[in-house]
C-alpha positions as CSV (number, residue, x, y, z in Angstrom):
1,X,-9.7,-113.3,-72.3
2,X,-9.9,-115.5,-75.4
3,X,-7.4,-118.2,-75.8
4,X,-4.8,-117.7,-78.6
5,X,-4.0,-121.2,-79.1
6,X,-6.0,-124.4,-79.0
7,X,-5.5,-126.8,-76.3
8,X,-5.1,-129.5,-79.0
9,X,-2.4,-130.1,-81.6
10,X,-2.7,-132.4,-84.6
11,X,0.0,-134.7,-86.2
12,X,-0.5,-136.0,-89.8
13,X,1.1,-138.8,-91.8
14,X,0.0,-140.7,-94.8
15,X,0.3,-144.2,-96.3
16,X,0.5,-144.9,-100.0
17,X,1.2,-143.0,-103.2
18,X,-1.0,-140.1,-103.9
19,X,-0.3,-140.2,-107.6
20,X,-3.0,-141.2,-109.9
21,X,-0.6,-142.0,-112.7
22,X,0.5,-145.2,-111.0
23,X,-1.7,-147.5,-109.0
24,X,-0.1,-150.4,-107.0
25,X,-2.6,-153.3,-107.3
26,X,-1.4,-154.5,-104.0
27,X,-2.1,-151.3,-102.4
28,X,-4.4,-149.2,-104.6
29,X,-5.2,-146.6,-101.9
30,X,-4.1,-143.3,-100.3
31,X,-4.4,-142.9,-96.5
32,X,-4.2,-139.6,-94.7
33,X,-4.4,-139.8,-90.8
34,X,-4.8,-136.9,-88.4
35,X,-3.8,-137.7,-84.9
36,X,-5.6,-135.3,-82.5
37,X,-3.8,-134.8,-79.0
38,X,-4.5,-132.7,-76.0
39,X,-1.4,-130.8,-75.4
40,X,-1.5,-131.5,-71.7
41,X,-1.7,-135.4,-72.3
42,X,0.8,-135.3,-75.0
43,X,3.2,-133.6,-72.9
44,X,2.8,-135.4,-69.7
45,X,1.8,-139.0,-70.9
46,X,2.6,-139.6,-74.6
47,X,6.1,-138.1,-74.9
48,X,7.6,-139.7,-71.7
49,X,6.4,-143.1,-72.6
50,X,7.8,-143.0,-76.0
51,X,11.1,-141.8,-74.7
52,X,11.2,-144.6,-72.2
53,X,10.5,-147.1,-74.9
54,X,13.5,-145.9,-76.8
55,X,15.7,-145.8,-73.9
56,X,14.8,-149.4,-73.0
57,X,15.5,-150.6,-76.5
58,X,18.4,-148.5,-77.5
59,X,19.8,-146.6,-74.5
60,X,19.2,-143.3,-76.1
61,X,16.1,-141.5,-77.6
62,X,17.6,-140.5,-81.0
63,X,16.0,-143.4,-83.1
64,X,13.1,-142.2,-85.1
65,X,10.3,-144.7,-85.3
66,X,9.3,-145.4,-88.9
67,X,6.7,-148.0,-89.8
68,X,8.3,-149.1,-92.8
69,X,11.7,-149.7,-91.5
70,X,10.2,-151.5,-88.3
71,X,8.2,-154.0,-90.8
72,X,11.3,-154.6,-92.9
73,X,13.5,-154.9,-89.9
74,X,16.1,-152.6,-91.3
75,X,18.4,-149.8,-90.1
76,X,18.4,-149.2,-86.5
77,X,15.5,-151.9,-86.3
78,X,17.5,-154.8,-87.5
79,X,17.4,-155.8,-83.9
80,X,13.9,-157.1,-84.6
81,X,15.5,-159.9,-86.8
82,X,16.0,-161.6,-83.4
83,X,12.6,-162.9,-82.4
84,X,13.5,-162.6,-78.6
85,X,13.8,-158.8,-79.2
86,X,10.9,-158.4,-81.8
87,X,8.2,-160.0,-79.7
88,X,8.7,-157.9,-76.7
89,X,9.4,-154.7,-78.8
90,X,6.3,-155.1,-80.8
91,X,4.2,-155.9,-77.6
92,X,5.5,-152.8,-75.9
93,X,5.0,-150.6,-79.0
94,X,1.3,-151.8,-79.2
95,X,0.8,-151.2,-75.5
96,X,2.3,-147.7,-76.0
97,X,-0.2,-146.8,-78.9
98,X,-3.2,-148.4,-77.1
99,X,-2.5,-146.3,-74.1
100,X,-1.7,-143.0,-75.9
101,X,-4.8,-140.6,-75.6
102,X,-5.4,-139.4,-79.0
103,X,-8.3,-139.2,-81.4
104,X,-8.1,-140.4,-85.1
105,X,-9.5,-138.7,-88.1
106,X,-8.6,-140.4,-91.3
107,X,-9.5,-140.3,-95.0
108,X,-8.9,-143.4,-97.4
109,X,-9.1,-142.9,-101.3
110,X,-9.6,-145.8,-103.4
111,X,-7.4,-144.5,-106.3
112,X,-8.7,-146.7,-109.0
113,X,-12.3,-146.1,-108.2
114,X,-11.9,-142.4,-107.9
115,X,-10.0,-142.3,-111.3
116,X,-12.7,-144.4,-112.9
117,X,-15.5,-142.2,-111.5
118,X,-14.0,-138.8,-112.3
119,X,-11.4,-139.4,-114.9
120,X,-9.2,-136.2,-115.9
121,X,-11.4,-134.2,-113.5
122,X,-10.2,-136.3,-110.5
123,X,-8.7,-134.2,-107.7
124,X,-5.4,-135.3,-106.1
125,X,-6.0,-137.9,-103.4
126,X,-3.9,-135.9,-101.0
127,X,-5.8,-132.7,-101.5
128,X,-9.1,-134.4,-101.3
129,X,-8.2,-136.3,-98.1
130,X,-6.9,-133.2,-96.7
131,X,-10.1,-131.5,-97.1
132,X,-12.1,-134.4,-95.8
133,X,-9.9,-134.6,-92.7
134,X,-10.0,-130.8,-92.2
135,X,-13.8,-130.7,-92.3
136,X,-14.0,-133.6,-89.7
137,X,-11.5,-131.9,-87.6
138,X,-13.6,-128.7,-87.6
139,X,-16.7,-130.7,-86.4
140,X,-14.5,-132.4,-83.7
141,X,-13.5,-129.0,-82.2
142,X,-16.9,-127.5,-82.4
143,X,-18.1,-130.5,-80.4
144,X,-15.3,-129.9,-77.9
145,X,-16.5,-126.1,-77.6
146,X,-13.3,-125.0,-79.4
147,X,-14.1,-123.3,-82.7
148,X,-12.0,-120.2,-82.3
149,X,-8.4,-120.6,-81.2
150,X,-5.6,-121.5,-83.5
151,X,-4.9,-125.2,-84.2
152,X,-1.4,-126.1,-85.5
153,X,-1.5,-129.1,-87.8
154,X,1.9,-130.6,-88.2
155,X,2.6,-132.2,-91.6
156,X,5.8,-134.1,-92.7
157,X,8.0,-132.3,-95.1
158,X,8.3,-133.9,-98.6
159,X,10.2,-131.4,-100.6
160,X,10.0,-127.7,-101.2
161,X,8.0,-127.8,-104.3
162,X,5.4,-130.4,-102.8
163,X,5.3,-128.5,-99.5
164,X,4.5,-125.0,-101.2
165,X,1.9,-126.6,-103.3
166,X,0.3,-128.3,-100.2
167,X,0.6,-125.1,-98.3
168,X,-1.4,-123.2,-101.0
169,X,-4.2,-126.0,-100.8
170,X,-4.1,-126.0,-97.1
171,X,-4.6,-122.2,-96.9
172,X,-7.1,-122.1,-99.6
173,X,-9.2,-124.6,-97.7
174,X,-8.8,-122.6,-94.6
175,X,-10.0,-119.3,-96.3
176,X,-12.9,-120.8,-98.0
177,X,-14.3,-122.6,-95.0
178,X,-13.0,-120.4,-92.2
179,X,-11.0,-123.1,-90.6
180,X,-8.9,-121.9,-87.8
181,X,-5.9,-124.3,-88.7
182,X,-2.3,-123.3,-89.3
183,X,0.1,-125.6,-91.2
184,X,3.6,-126.4,-89.6
185,X,5.9,-128.6,-91.8
186,X,8.8,-130.7,-90.1
187,X,11.1,-133.3,-91.2
188,X,10.5,-136.8,-89.7
189,X,14.1,-136.8,-88.6
190,X,13.2,-133.9,-86.2
191,X,12.2,-136.8,-83.9
192,X,8.8,-135.4,-83.2
193,X,6.8,-137.8,-81.1
194,X,3.5,-137.1,-82.7
195,X,4.7,-137.5,-86.3
196,X,6.1,-140.8,-85.3
197,X,2.8,-142.0,-83.9
198,X,1.0,-140.7,-87.0
199,X,3.5,-142.7,-89.1
200,X,2.7,-145.9,-87.2
201,X,-1.2,-145.7,-87.5
202,X,-1.7,-144.9,-91.3
203,X,-0.8,-148.1,-92.9
204,X,-2.7,-150.6,-90.6
205,X,-5.9,-148.5,-91.4
206,X,-5.1,-148.9,-95.1
207,X,-4.6,-152.7,-94.7
208,X,-7.9,-153.1,-92.9
209,X,-9.8,-151.2,-95.6
210,X,-8.2,-153.5,-98.4
211,X,-8.8,-156.6,-96.4
212,X,-11.2,-156.2,-93.5
213,X,-11.3,-159.9,-92.8
214,X,-7.4,-160.2,-92.5
215,X,-6.0,-160.4,-88.9
216,X,-4.8,-156.8,-88.1
217,X,-3.9,-156.3,-84.4
218,X,-2.7,-152.8,-85.0
219,X,-6.1,-151.8,-86.5
220,X,-7.8,-153.6,-83.5
221,X,-5.9,-151.2,-81.1
222,X,-6.7,-148.3,-83.3
223,X,-10.4,-148.7,-84.0
224,X,-11.5,-147.4,-80.5
225,X,-9.7,-144.1,-81.3
226,X,-11.6,-143.1,-84.3
227,X,-13.8,-139.9,-84.0
228,X,-17.4,-140.9,-83.8
229,X,-20.5,-139.1,-84.9
230,X,-24.2,-140.0,-84.2
231,X,-23.9,-143.2,-86.4
232,X,-20.5,-144.4,-85.3
233,X,-17.0,-143.7,-86.8
234,X,-17.7,-144.4,-90.5
235,X,-17.9,-141.0,-92.4
236,X,-16.6,-139.4,-89.2
237,X,-13.3,-140.7,-88.0
238,X,-13.0,-143.1,-91.1
239,X,-14.1,-141.5,-94.3
240,X,-13.7,-143.7,-97.3
241,X,-14.0,-142.3,-100.8
242,X,-15.6,-142.8,-103.3
């Protein structure tokens, strides 16, 4: 009997503004990150470890990890203003991500180069990144012998209009390419473990692409998780365009 659902689930987050109307010279890129988990590993390893991490530092598991707030030590992460808390917190968080069994498929769009090359015909960096990641995700599943079961891709809600537009693009890609993917939109505040981990990985990848010589421990942890093809991760787990 054919399986109805895939053994995998995918969580997605982004880093950077996908608008081509305003380009930040300090961060002129858009990053889309697909974190691919086997459901059994996600349930039995990833979720319990993240919940334990939260209980250790907060006494409850209602805190939602958000990379920007952690970096700025704001909101519930103001505890990180104390170096005696910040150092073990970051060490434990890095170890958690390092040990989490997931595969990374990412797309990075250099917005200025994209705009310079294609001008008014330039596609939305989000839409383009989505297609790049979906193409590589399809290849990943074929390599796993999983090309038929439905795969749910969980994306962060951004607003009714934006979500409706994205869903149209998503479904058009699936119809055109026969992708077996189904979109699921969720608020970050739903406290999804997968969405929180996706949020934590996108920016370090972007920082590495902008300045690969800069020390970046988060990226050093992540680079072994990229999906790899015959010639390594470039163009496979990490697609940089143009």
